[in-house]
N, C-alpha and C positions, 0 to 999 in steps of 0.2 A: 303173408297173413292168411290164416285159415278161414275158410268159409264154412258156415254151419249149413248143413243140408236141410232142406224143407222137412224131410222125414225126422231128423234129429230134433228140430224145433217143435214139430207136432208132438213127438214123444215126450219132450220136456214139459210142454204145456199140459198134456194129458196126465203126466205124473203129478204136477202141482195140483190139478183138480182132483185127482184120486186121493192124494194125501189129505187135502182139505176135506173131502167128503168123508174119508175114513176118520179123521179127527172128530168131525161132527157126530159120526155114528158111535164113537167111543165116549161121547158126552163131554169132551173137552172143548172149550170155546177157542175159536181161532181169532186172533187179533192182528190187525195190520201194523206196519212199522210206524204209522202215525195214527193216533186215535184222539178223540175228545174225552176229557175227564172233568170232573168237578171235585172240589174239596168239599167234604161233607159239611153240611149246615151252611153252605155258601153256594148259591145257585149261579155260579159264574163258570161258564165253559172255557176250558183252556186246552190248547193243543199239547199233546204229550208225544214225545218221540220214544219208541221202544228200542233201546240200544243194547244189543247183546254183547257189545264190547265193554260196557260199563258194569261194574259189580253192584254198586250202591246207587239208588235213585237220587235225583237231585231236583230241587225246586227253587224257583225264583224267589229271592228274599233280599231285602235291604234293611238298613237300620238294625243290624243284628247286635244284640246286647246280651251278654251273659250276666246273670244275677243269682242271688241265693234267696230261696223262699222256704221257710220252715226247715232250714238246715240242708236243703237239697239244691243241686245245681239246676237252674232253669235257663231258658233262652226266650228273649222277647225279639220279635221280628215283624216286618211288614211284607206281605205278599202283594205286589203291585203288578198287575197284568192287564192285557187287553182281553176283554170278554170276546171269545171267538164267535159267539152268537150275535152280539150287538155291535161289536167293533169299538165299544167304549172302554176307556181306561178306568180301571177300578182298583181299589186297594182295601186291605183289611189287616189289622194288627192282631198278632197272636202272641200268647204266652204258653210255652210248653215245657215240660220237664226235659232236661238234657238226657237223651238216651245213651249217647256215647260221643266221643270225639273221633274224627276221621282225619288221617293224614293222607293227602293226595300228592303223589310225586309224579312229575312229568318233565317235559323239555323246559318248561318255564321255571322249574324249581319245585319247592315244597310248599304246600298250602294246608293249613289247619282249618277244618270246618266242623261246626256242630252238627249233630244228627239228632233229629226228633222223630217221633211217631206221628204220622198224619193219616187221617182216613180220607180215601179218595173213592169215587164211584167210577168203576169201569164196567160198561155194559149194565147189567142189572144187579151187580154185587158191590158191596162196600168192602174195601180192603184197607186194613191198618198196616202201613208199611213204613220202613225207615227211609227218611229223606235227609240228605245233606243240604245245608242251606248255603246258597251263594247267589251273588248278583249275576243273573243270566240275561239281563236286559239287552245285551248285544247279540244274543242268540235267537234263532228262529223259534225255538220251542221253550216256553217257560218251565215245562216239566220234562224231565228225562227219566224214563223208567229203566232201571238196570236189571241184571239177571236175577237178583234176589226177589224182585217184584214180578218179573216176567214168569218165573217158574210157578208162582202162585196163581197167575191169571189163566194160563193154558198154553196154547201154541202160538208161535209167531210166524205169520206169513209175510215174508219180506217183499212180496210182489203186490200187496194190497194196502189200502189205507181206509180209515173210517168204517170199520166193519161192525163196531159195537157202540152206538151212541149211549151216553150216560142216561140211564132211566131209573135211577135209584129213588126210592121213597121210604117212608117210615117202616114199611113191611119188608124191605130188602134184606137179604142175607148179609150178615157182617162176618168177615173173616178177620179175627184179631191176630196181631203179630205173634203173640205168645202161643197161639194154637196152630201156627203154620210152621212146618218143619222146613228148615233150609237144608239143601243137599250138602253133604260133607265135602264134596269136591267142587264146590261152586267158586272157590277162590281164584284169583288171577294167576 
């Protein structure tokens, strides 16, 4: 088993701080691998895991129903989470247009999930992002932010957590999904 020398460890730590400082100087926000977020118009703080291994973001949802409204495909669902600030269980029912369907393939087989656009607050900015809906109640984090969302936020520092508390208000900048360009090579 190799031992890491003290000098190598010091250089690694210095590099992390240098990259973080450089990112700040370039005007890009740096987010930790876990952050708190809120769904816009609902002041409930939730923990979100920033996961560069996932492409599409995912949100805790139950009672998911597809329906038709004015000839369009819509989704009705309940977001039921623990408020990270108060520790209380809370829930809210939503109806959103279906943005697209997502097929997830994994060791457990194939899973079809609806994807909707949701506005979340990260730091001081509101981001309209794609979220697949699924029951995440058995997972530690009710919100998982994938690469499509992370690329819009800024940089990811996997050595830190809770760097940007949600502070959005009526005057916060809103970045709409249609205005955000996805990288061409972001696929899995």
